[in-house]
N, C-alpha and C positions, 0 to 999 in steps of 0.2 A: 489335557492328557498329552498332547503332542509336545507341548513346551517342556513339561517335566520329563517326559521319556527322552527327548533329545539331550537335555542337560544330564540326565542319568547316564545315557550312552557316552557322552563326551567326557564326563568327569567322575562318573561313578557315584554321583550324589546330586540331589535336586536342591541342596541348600544354597543359600545366596552366595554368589562369588564376591571375593574382595574387590574393591574399586580398582586398584592398580592391576591386579591380575586380570580382571574382566577387560580392561583397556587393552593390555598387552595381547590377550588372546583374540580380541576382536580384530586388531590390525594383523595379527598372524594369519588368521582365517581369511582376511580380506586378500592377502596375497596368494593363498592357495586354499580355495573353498570348494575343491573337488569332492563331490559326494555329500556336501552339506546343503540341505534344503530347509529354508526358513520360511515362516509365514508371518505376516504383520497385518492385523486387522485394523487398518488405517482408514480415516475419512468416513467413520460410521456416524450417520446423523443421529443426534440425540444427546442426552445429558445424564450424568450419573449423580448430580447433586440432589439432595432429598428436599422435599417440601413439607416435611413433618414440622409441626408447630415447635416441637422441642429442639429442632436442629438449628442452632444459631448460625452456623455457616450457610446453611440453605437459605435462611431468611435474610442474609446479609447482602451487601453490595458485591461481595466477592463471589457470589454464585454466578458462574460464568454464563448461565442462561439469562441473567439480568444485566451483567456488566456492560455489554456493547451499547445499550440503549439508555444508560444512565445519563443524567444531565452532565454535560462536559464532554461526553464522547459524541463526536460528529456523526457517527453511524446511527445515532438516534434520528437523524434526518432521512434515513433511507428506509422507505416504507416496505420495499420488497424483502422477502425472506431469502437471506444468502447463507446456506449451510456452510459452516466453516468461516463465514465472514462476520455477520451479526448474529448468527446462531451457532452454538457449539457443536463440535464433532468429538467422537470418542476414538481412542487409539489403544487397541489391545496388542501388547507386544510380547515377544518371547526372546530368549537369549540371543543376542547379537543381530536381532532385527534392527534395521537402520532407518533413519529419516535423513535423506541426502541433502547436500548443500543447497540452500535456496533462500530467497527472500520472500516475504508475504505478498499476495496479490495486492496490486495498487500500492506496494510499499507500505502497507498498514502496520501499526503496532500489533503485537500479539501477546497473549498470555496463556500459559499452559499450567494446569494443576495436575499433580500426580495423586490419584485417589488412593492407590493401594499397589502392593507388590514390590518388585525389585527396583532399584534406581535406574535413572537414565544419566548418561554422560552427554552433556551438551558442549559443542564448540561454537564460538561466535566471533564475528569481526565487525568493526564499526563501518558505517556507511561510507566514510572517506576512503575506505580501502576496497570498496566494492569493484572498482575497475581493475585493481590489481589482481583480485581473485579470478575475475573473468579472464584476464590475460594469462594467469598461471594455469588455469584449467584448459584454456585453448592450447597452450604449449605442451602441458604435460600429458593430457588425455588425448588430444586430437593431433598433436605433433605439428602444429602450424602456427604462423603468426596470426595476431588478431586482424580481422578484416575491417576495413572502413565501413561505417554505416550512417544512416540518417540521424540517429540520435546518439551521439557520441562515438567513440572510435570502435566500439565493439558490437553495435546493434545488430549486424548481420552475421555475427560469428557463430560457428557451431556450438561454442561453449555456452554462449547466452541462451540459445534455444534449448540446450540440454539442461542447463541450470533451471530454466523456467519450467521444464518438465519434470524437475525433481528426480532426475535419474543418474546424477553423477556424484560420486563420493570420492575425495582424495584425502590423503593424510594431512593433518595440520602442519607437518614438517614441510610439505611442499609449499604450503602458503607462507609459513615463517621464513623459508628461504627466499621467497619472493618479496619479502618486506612487509607482509601483512601482520598487523597486530591481532594475534588470536588469543582469545580467552577461553577458559574451560570451567565448567561447573558440574558437580554431581547433584543431580535433582532427586530428592528423597520424597517419600510419601507425605502428604500434608503440606508440601511447599509449592510455591508458585515460581515460574520462570517468566520474565517479560523480555520480549525483543523489541528493538526500536526500528523506525522506518529505514528500509533498505539495508538492514544489518543482515548479512548472510549468517546463516546458522545451520548446523546438522549435528548428527550424533547417533547414539545407539542405545539399546536397552540391555540391561545386565541380566534380565531374566523375565519371567512372567509378571506383567504389570498392566494396569489400567490407568490411562491419562485422558485428560480432556483439554481442548484448546479452543480459542475464539480470538477474533480480531476486535480492535477498538481504534479510535482515532481521536487525537487532540489537535488543538489549533496548529501546533507545530508540525503536523503531518501535512498541511495543505500544500507547501511547495513540493514535497515528495509526491503527493498524489498527482499533481499536475505534471511532474516530470515523468512518472510512470506512464501516464497516458501518451506522452511524447514517444516513449520506447515502445509501447504497444502499437501506436500508429506506424512506426518504422517497421515493425514485425508483422503487421496486419493481425495482431493478436486480439481477440475479443475482450471488451471491457465488462466487468461484472457490475460496475456502478458508474455513475456520472459524477466526476469530481466537481464539474462546474455546478451541478445541482446542489451538491454538498456545500460549496462555498456560498452559493446564493442563500440557502436555507440558514446557514450559520451567520451570515451577514444580517439577515432579517432578525434572528434572535439577538445578535449583538446590538442592533438598533433598539430593540425593545428594552434590552438590558440597560443601555446608556440613557434611554429616555424614561426609565422607570415605568415601563408599560404604556407610555403615552405615545402619540403619534409623532412627536418631535424628539430629537436627540439632544440630551443635555450633556454639559461638560462632565468628563469622568474624573471626579475628585473625591477623596475620602481620607478620614484620619488613618494614621499608620496602625492604629489598634483594630482595624477592621478584621473580622474572622477570615475574610477571603485572603487578606495579606498573610495571615498566619498559616493559611493553607489547611485548615482544619474544619471541614464542613460539619463534623459531628458537634462542634461547639456552638452552632447557630441556635439562637432562641427558637423555641418551639413555634411551629407555624410560619417560620421565615424560610423563604426559598433563597438559595444561593444566588440565583439569577436576579433577585431583587436588590442585591447589594452593590455598592459602587466598586470600581475597578482600581486596584492598586497592585504593586508588586508584580509577581508572576502573572496574575490574571490580566493586568494592563499590558504586559509585554506580549501575551498571547493575543489580546484583542488588537494590538498593533499589527501583529502578523496577519491576522485575518483581514484587517483593513487593507494592508498592503497588497495581499493576494486579490482582494476585491478590486482595488484600483487598477492593478495590472491586467486583470481579466477584463475589466471594463474598457481599458484602453485598446486591447486587442479586438473586442467585439464591436466597439464603435468604429474602429478603423475598417473592419470587414464590411460594416454596414455602408459606410461611406464609399468604399471601393465598389461594392456591388451596384450601388446606385449610379455611380459614374459609368459603369459598363452598360447601363441601360436595362439592368434586370428588373423584373416586376417584384415589388415588395408585397408580402402577405403575412398574416399573423398566425402563429401556432394555434390550433385548437387547444382548449383547456385540457391539461393533463396528457397531451399528446407527446409521444416519445418515439424517436426513430434512431436507428443505428446507421452509420455511414456504410454503404455497400462496399466501399473500397477498403477502408482501414478499420471498420467495425467499432469505432469510438462512438461515444453517446453524448454529443453536444447538448446543452440545455438552452442556450440562447439563440443560436442561429444554425440553420441548415439550408441547403439549396436543392433544387430539382433541375436535372439537366434535361434538355430537349422535352420540355413540357408538352403534353398533348401527343407525343409520338411514341412509338414502340420502344424507344430507348430510355424511357422515363426511369431515373434512378435517384435515390436520395443520397446526397453526399454532405459531409462536413464542409466548412467553408475552405479549409486548407486543401482538401481534395478537389473541391469545386473550382478553386483558382487553378490548380494544376490542369484540370480537364479543360478549362476555358483557354489556358495558354497553349494547350496542346491541340486544340481544335483545328480543322482545316478551314480557314476563313472563307475560302471559295465555295465550300459546300455548306458551312454552317455559320453563317454570319449574322444571324438574327437574334439579337439579345432578348427579344420579347418571348422567346421560347424558354428562357431561363428565369426561374422564380426562386427568391430567397425568402425564407421564413424567419420571422423574428419573435422573440418572447422577452418582454421586460427590459428591452435595451435602453430606453429613456429612464426607466425606474432604476436600473442598475447604476446609471450616472448619478441620479439624484441621491440615491442611497449611499453611494460611495463618497459623495461630497459631504453629506450630513455627518457620517461617521468619521471622516477625516477631520472635520472641524472640531468635533467633540473630543477627539484624541489629541488635538493640538496643532492641527493644520497640516502643512505639507509633509507627506511621508516619504518623499524622495523618489517618486515615480515620475519619469518623464512622459509627457504626452506622446501618444503613438508608439510608446516603447514596447507594446505587446507584453509578453511574458518573459522577455530576455533577461532582465534583472533578477527576477524571482527564480526562473528555471536554471540560469547559469550559476546560481549560488549552490546548486546541487551537483555533486561530482558526476552524476550520470550525464549531465547535459554539457559537460565541458568537451570541447572538440579537439583537445590536444591529444596527440598520439602517445600513450604511456610507454615508458622504456620496458622492454621485455625483461622479465626477471631471470635470474639464475635459478634453475630448479634442480632438485635432487631426484634420482630414480627411485623414489619411495612409492609406497602402495598407491595405485590409482585404479579405480574400477568404475564400471558403469553397470547399472542394474536398478531395479525397482527399489525405492527407499521405504 
């Protein structure tokens, strides 16, 4: 009633606005929205997909309540329910209600389905331009140059924190003038929109509508997920999932796939006519699981990416274990299924954690990165007893063994230098480059802050 009454008051009719007119009016109101109150029923837990036997869409893999846990989505390895992550959320919009510029949590893929009502206009930009967007928002909205931070040049800037909070919307013209490649699409009922890792996107609703969205993850997401955790650590922002745990679970699944379900890993070879190569899982013979088939084409490339992520993660974890032992820290094993978050940066390591000042009132769980910093910053005259420090391990030796097996099955050396940590993987992501971006030229177009 509110949505239709507002549209009737503004335009004398509640009929659907034309696409171009709706876009022009949205940015006009963005510049001068005095007296205009909008509501947006966003982030409502639940799904509007039907489970009726006659509903083919509800029974299909495109039901967003099913999609995140399908074989091939790495979120199938996450047992916890994450509303909006591996479980969908609903969005009830009205005319000009907006979703502000943002990237998905942990830089995940997302897909949105418009069930009914008026269209949405989406704006999007590729991951390679994410730093340009952050610099443009920092300059245009906050009137300041980007600040240097621990995870790329913009990690501590007001713009990054504001964009993470989904509270900032600027005109695409501001971004275009900053050299950002911006695309636009009108999303209509019955259609899906997919966003890619670290692809900024935002937009608005043309009128009353109902949409649903959820995240998913492919192998190509892994370097982005690890880079997102670096940024979260720099900002002390909580993680909703452990990327390390997802890498580990996907590597175990890959090993079973390469080994045909056996304990050893066999070479990945197959004829070019394999259904996996064709990318059409619907063509598989009845009773055949896609994970039982050999890897060729895109599936092999994805497996190579997973193996490379595993190798680089293993290099960092092994180096941390060696370093901790050299300091004289006590080694201990994680209890089964035991998980902790770092009290300093709030990340969720899977393989290694440490406890500082064990046995004292200052007991605290830290990731190894924060633990190293705390160890370096200690006062050696007052706290020089390494026996008070304990580092916990999980599957460190198994990680190295599994990584070597998969690497051999995929053809040997994947180009990861020993002890290289995650530098090669993470620096391939724009977010982790430490170069200072050139400040763009911006135009004094619409820029606003407010709930999306």
